[in-house]
N, C-alpha and C positions, 0 to 999 in steps of 0.2 A: 363460875370463873367464863372468861369470855373465847371465844374464839378464837385461832390464830389462819391467816392470809396463809395455804400451802406454797403458793407462787414461790417463797425463799428455798424452800426445802424440793420442789419440784427444779427450780433453776441451778443448785447445788446437783442433784442426779443426774440432770444435762449436761454438766461441767466434766462430772466426774466421769461419763459415758466418752465425751470430747478426750481424754484423757486418758481412759483402756484402748479407744482405736489411734491415737499417737501410739502408744506404746504396742502394741500388736503390731502396726504398721512398721517399726523396729524389731520385730521380731523377739520379743519381749512377752512373752506367752502369759508367762506365771502370773505377771504383776499386771496384765490386761484382764486376765483370765478374775484375779480379783478387784479390780477396782469396775469390772462389769458385773459383779456378783455386791459389793457397794452398793453401785447403781437401781440395780433391782430392790433391794431394801430400802432405797430412799422412797422411791416410786410405788412401793406394796405400803409405806406410811402416808404416804399422801390419799389413797387407795381408801387407805383405811379409817384415815381421820376426816378424810372429805367426799364423801361419794360421790359429790355434784359438783367437783370440781373438775371439768374438761375431762369427765369420763372416758369418752374415747378417745383422746387423746393419751390419757396418763393409759391406757389398756392397750393401745398401740406399742409407746415405749416398753410399756414393762414385757411384751411380747417377742420386740425386738432383741431386747439384751439377752433375754431367755435364749433366744436361737443364734445371739452373737456369741455366748458362754458355751452352747452345745456345739458349734464350728469350731472352736478352738481347744474344747477339752482335752481331747487328745493329744495335741503339742505342750498342754500345759501341765498334764499329767509328765508326760515325757522330760520337760524343764526340771519340774520338782524331781523326780526319781533321780535328774542327773545330779542335781545339786546335794541333793541326801546323802548319795555314792559319794561323792567327792568329800563333805565334812565328815563322813562318818554317822551322819546322823539318819532313824528311823521313819519311815513317812509320816511317822504319829508325832516329829519331830515338832518344833517352833515353829506360827506362821510367818511368814514375809511381810514386816513391818511395814504399816499403810504410811502412805504419803502425806507430809504437813498439810495438803489442799484440802486435804478430804475432811467432811465433813464428819466426827465418829460420833453415830450413836449408841452411848453404851448400854447394854444387856445388863436386867437385873442375875442377880446369881440366881442358882438352882433352889436355893436355898430362901431366898425373898420372892423368887416366882411364888413356890409353894405357898408363902406367908400370904400373899398379894390374893391367891387364888382361894386358900383358906377366908382371909376377912369376907373377901366380897361372898361368897355362898352362905359365912353369918350374918352380912350386911340385907340378902336379899333375903334370911331368914325374918330379922326381924319385921324390913318392910311389910312379908307378908302375915305378920302378927298385927304389925299397926293398920293393915289396913280389914283386919277382922276388926279388931278394938269396936266397943258396941259405942262408946263416947270419943272422943279426942282429950278430955280433962280428968278422966277418971285416972284414981294415980301407978296403974300397971301403964296408962300409954304414955304419960309424962316420963315413965321411966326407960319405955323400950327407946324413945326419941332421945335422949342424954345421952341412952348406950349406944344408938345408930349414929349420932353425931360423931361419939366418941370413936367408932369403928371405922366412921369415913375420912378421919382424919389421921388415923393410923393408916389406914390404907394408903392414902395419898402421899403423907411422908414417906414411905417404903417404895412406891412406885417413882417418886420423885426424886428420890434420893442420887441415883446416878447421874440424869441431868442435871442437878442442882451443882452436885461435886464438881461434874466437870465444869460447868458454869465458873464455878470460884474458882476452879485453878484456871480458867481465860482471864477471869479479871484479876490475878494475881499478874500471871504472864505479860497482861497489857500494861499494871502498872508498873513493872519493871521496864518496858519497852518505854514508857511515855518518861520516866526519870530519867533513863542513858537518853532520850531522847534532849530532853531540858539541859542535863548533863553537855552534851555536844553542841547546844547551842548555845551555854555559856561559855565554852570553849572557842565557840565559831567566833561570840561576841570581843570575848578577847583579845582573839587572832587579829579580828579586824582593829582595833583598839591600838596594837602593840604596830600594824601596817603602816599605818595612819602616823604615828609617830615615828615611824623609819622613815617616813616620807618626808615627814615635814624638816627629821636630822638630813635627809641628802636636800632638802634646797635650802637649810642653812649653810651647810658645808659645799656646796656647789655655789652658791654665792660668795663665801670665805674663800674660798680657792679663786675664783676671778677676780677678790678686789686687791689678795697678795700677790697673785701675778700682776694687776696692773700697779701697784706700788714696788713688784721689782722691776717693771720694764722703766718706770718714773727715774728709779733710783741708776738705771745704767747709764740713762740717759745723761743725767747727772752729773754723774762722772765722767761721763764723756767729755762733757762742757768744762768741768771742773778741773781736766788733766794739769792746767796749768797752774791750778791753787796750790796752797800749801799744803804739803806731804800729810799733817795732822787732818785736815779735812776729809782728805781722799781716804785715808786708813780708816778713817770713820764712819766714810760712807759703804767703803769697802766691808768692812763686820755688818754696818747694818745691812749689807746687800745677803751679804752669807746668811745672819739668820734669816732673811726673811725666807731664801730661798732653801733652807731647811725648815721654815712654817710650812713653805709651797707641799714637801715633801712627804711632812707629817699629817696636811690635811687630804693631798692624795689618796694614802694610805688608809685613813680613815672614810672614803668616799668608797673604797674600793670595798671595803666590808659593810658599809650600811650597803651599798649594791647589793653582797654577798645576801646578808640578812633577811634586803626587801625578794628577793627568787626562792629563799628559802620559807618565806610568811606565805609567797604568795603558793609555795606548794602546801603547807598545811594549811591556809584558807581552802584549796580545791578538795582535799582530803576529807577537811569535813564536814562539805558541803555533801561531799558524796556518802559520808555516812551519814549524815541529817535526812537524806533523802532516802538512803534504806532501812532506818529506821520508821520513817513515816509510813512508809507501803506496809514493814510488819507488824504496826500496830493497826492499820487499817485493814490488814487481812485478819488479823485475829480478833477486832471491832466484829466484821463480818461471821466470825465464827461465832460470838457471842453473842449476837442476834439472833442465831437461827436457834440458839441454846434458849436463850430466851423464849423465841417462836413454840418453839416443842414443848415448854413448860407450861405454854397458856393455854395448851390442849385440855377440853374440859375434861372432870375425872371418870366420867363413863364409858369415853372414849377411849382413856388409856388403858383404862384397867382392859377393856376389851380389846387392844392391841394387844396387851401383855400375855392375858388365854390366847388368842391366837399363836400367837409366836411363840408361846411353852408348846401349844398342840400341834405345832407343825415341826418344830425341832424332837421333838416326843418319836411322831410320826418317820421324821425323816431318818432316827433313831435307829428305831426297829425294822426298817425298811435296810439300812446298812447290815445291821446284826444278823436277819434271814440270810442276805446275800453273801455275806462272807461265810453264814453256815453252813451254807448250797456249795460254795466253790469246797471249803474244808473237803467235804464230802462225796466229792466228784474227784477221782483219782487222776480224769483227764483234762481240769483244769489247764490254761497257762500260766505261766509265772505272771505276765505282764497284768493277767483279772484277777490275780488274786494281790497284787501289788497295789492295784486300783480300788478294791473291795475295803482293802485295810486304808487307804486315804478318805475313802469316801467313810468308813466307821469313825477315822479321827476324827474329821472335817466335823462329823454330827456331835461328837463328842465335845471339841473344843467350843461349837455354839450354844451346846448345852451351858458349859462352866460358864464358857464370858456371858 
C-alpha cells in the first residue's frame, strides 16, 4: 500500500492551533486546551508516519503546542471545575464535544488494541520461523506464508476499522448534503421558471391595461363629439365606456397581484441561492475531511501498527502516572483540595483516552 503525503494532516493540525489561539484569546481556556491537545496528537501522527517530513518544523510545532497547553492548563482546569459544579457532574464526566471543523482521528478500543498487539506478535513469530526455514518450497514454509498472509489481513482489518467506519459516515453525510443541494437546485430552477412566467404576465397585463386605457380615451372623445347624435347611440357608447373602465380596474388589480407575486419570487430566489451556497460550503468541508480520512487509510500497515502500539504504550504510561499521583495525594493529609481535583481529572482523562 502506498504512502500518503502528510501535508494534509499537518495543515489540519495548523488550522486547529489557530482555532485554539482564537479560543484562548476569547478566554475559552477549556476549549483552547482541548484544541491544542488535538493539534499535538496530529503533529505526533505526522512525526510517526513520516519522520522525513520537515522534522525540524514538526518538532518545533509539537514543542510550542505543548508549551501553549501548559500555559493555560490551570485556567482550563478551573473552567472545567466551574462547569462541573454548575452541572453537578464529577471531574470524570463527559468530555466537551469537539467542534465540527476538527479532523477526529478515531482510536481503537482497548480490546482491539490488545488484539492488534497480539496479532503483531504472532506475525513476527511466523516471520522468524520463515527466516529459519531451510527451503521456501517445503510444506511448512508454504503453510507459514499462508498463515502469515491471513494474520496480516486480520491485523489490517482491525487496525483500519475505526477510520474506515468514519470514512463511510463521511461519505453518507456527503451524499445527504449533495441530495439536499440537488433538491435546492431544482427548487431554484422552478422558482426561476415561475419568475419568468410572472414577468411575461406582467408585460402582457401592462400592455392590455395600456390598450384599454387608450380605447377608453378614444371612446370619451367619441362621446364628446357625438353629444348631438341620437340618444341611443350615446347610451350605447356610454355602456361600452363603462365596460372598458370596469375592465381597466380589473386589469389594474391583476397587475398589482402580479407585482406582489414577482416580489415574493425575488425573495424566494435569494433564499434559495443562499441555501445552495451554504450546502456547497458544507459539502466542500465534508469532502476535505473525507480526503483526510482516505489519506490516513493509505498509511502502510507496519507504520499503522507501530503508531497504534506506541499510542497504547503512551496511554498506559499516562494512566500509571495518574494513578501513582492520585495514590500519593490520598495518603498525604496535607494535600490541598485543588491538587486532589487536578489529579482526579488527569486520571479520568487517561482512562477516557484508553477507552476511546
